[in-house]
One Martini backbone bead per residue (centre of mass of N, CA, C, O) as a GRO file, in nm:
protein
   85
    1MET     BB    1   3.108  -0.034  -1.350
    2GLU     BB    2   2.864  -0.175  -1.199
    3GLY     BB    3   2.684   0.079  -1.194
    4THR     BB    4   2.634   0.086  -1.498
    5VAL     BB    5   2.486  -0.183  -1.516
    6TYR     BB    6   2.249  -0.114  -1.330
    7LEU     BB    7   2.149   0.129  -1.500
    8LEU     BB    8   2.107  -0.026  -1.766
    9CYS     BB    9   1.904  -0.229  -1.657
   10SER     BB   10   1.697  -0.022  -1.566
   11GLY     BB   11   1.655   0.119  -1.840
   12THR     BB   12   1.563  -0.131  -1.995
   13ALA     BB   13   1.317  -0.205  -1.820
   14LEU     BB   14   1.174   0.073  -1.852
   15SER     BB   15   1.153   0.059  -2.161
   16CYS     BB   16   0.987  -0.198  -2.177
   17SER     BB   17   0.751  -0.089  -2.014
   18MET     BB   18   0.675   0.140  -2.205
   19LEU     BB   19   0.626  -0.035  -2.460
   20LEU     BB   20   0.409  -0.219  -2.337
   21PHE     BB   21   0.210   0.007  -2.261
   22ARG     BB   22   0.172   0.112  -2.546
   23GLY     BB   23   0.057  -0.156  -2.652
   24PHE     BB   24  -0.186  -0.162  -2.463
   25ARG     BB   25  -0.320   0.102  -2.560
   26ARG     BB   26  -0.351   0.002  -2.857
   27GLU     BB   27  -0.469  -0.310  -2.811
   28GLY     BB   28  -0.578  -0.413  -2.505
   29ALA     BB   29  -0.388  -0.619  -2.382
   30ARG     BB   30  -0.347  -0.729  -2.061
   31LEU     BB   31  -0.069  -0.870  -2.071
   32LEU     BB   32   0.089  -0.610  -2.129
   33LEU     BB   33   0.035  -0.483  -1.854
   34TRP     BB   34   0.164  -0.698  -1.674
   35CYS     BB   35   0.446  -0.680  -1.806
   36SER     BB   36   0.488  -0.381  -1.749
   37LEU     BB   37   0.482  -0.404  -1.438
   38PHE     BB   38   0.718  -0.596  -1.415
   39PHE     BB   39   0.935  -0.410  -1.549
   40LEU     BB   40   0.901  -0.181  -1.351
   41SER     BB   41   0.995  -0.338  -1.100
   42LEU     BB   42   1.269  -0.415  -1.217
   43GLY     BB   43   1.374  -0.124  -1.250
   44LEU     BB   44   1.344  -0.043  -0.950
   45GLU     BB   45   1.525  -0.266  -0.836
   46ASN     BB   46   1.784  -0.175  -0.988
   47ALA     BB   47   1.793   0.106  -0.866
   48MET     BB   48   1.816   0.006  -0.573
   49LEU     BB   49   2.080  -0.146  -0.617
   50PHE     BB   50   2.248   0.101  -0.678
   51PHE     BB   51   2.199   0.243  -0.407
   52ASP     BB   52   2.296   0.011  -0.225
   53LEU     BB   53   2.597  -0.053  -0.360
   54ILE     BB   54   2.700   0.251  -0.439
   55LEU     BB   55   2.588   0.501  -0.269
   56VAL     BB   56   2.491   0.311   0.008
   57PRO     BB   57   2.679   0.063   0.146
   58GLN     BB   58   2.617   0.103   0.465
   59ILE     BB   59   2.323   0.044   0.366
   60ASP     BB   60   2.064  -0.191   0.392
   61LEU     BB   61   1.813  -0.246   0.115
   62VAL     BB   62   1.681  -0.537   0.098
   63LEU     BB   63   1.392  -0.472   0.231
   64LEU     BB   64   1.316  -0.292  -0.031
   65ARG     BB   65   1.386  -0.470  -0.282
   66THR     BB   66   1.234  -0.742  -0.254
   67PRO     BB   67   0.932  -0.648  -0.271
   68ILE     BB   68   0.950  -0.537  -0.556
   69ALA     BB   69   1.011  -0.807  -0.695
   70LEU     BB   70   0.770  -0.966  -0.581
   71ILE     BB   71   0.546  -0.794  -0.702
   72GLY     BB   72   0.624  -0.842  -0.998
   73VAL     BB   73   0.588  -1.150  -1.000
   74VAL     BB   74   0.294  -1.152  -0.906
   75LEU     BB   75   0.179  -0.988  -1.139
   76LEU     BB   76   0.263  -1.185  -1.362
   77LEU     BB   77   0.118  -1.434  -1.252
   78VAL     BB   78  -0.165  -1.318  -1.248
   79GLY     BB   79  -0.175  -1.249  -1.549
   80LEU     BB   80  -0.132  -1.536  -1.655
   81ILE     BB   81  -0.373  -1.670  -1.514
   82TRP     BB   82  -0.604  -1.474  -1.599
   83ASP     BB   83  -0.551  -1.462  -1.925
   84VAL     BB   84  -0.497  -1.774  -1.994
   85GLY     BB   85  -0.713  -1.936  -1.797
   0.00000   0.00000   0.00000
């Protein structure tokens, strides 16, 4: 059951990323690109969480998951500072 939740969260984040990127291509607002990259990293991190906890629970993938989430947050922060400031 929890594996389904991880996959749904990953799919939702990747769908949001796709829609935001499509909006960026149409409108050209850079903040949409930064948000798209953030949701892409969020989707990848949730997919890694699924692999870590469901598919290969004997191997700890936290050292691969954490940098993906950190990169996403840094990208969003840079985008907010650069475009709003």
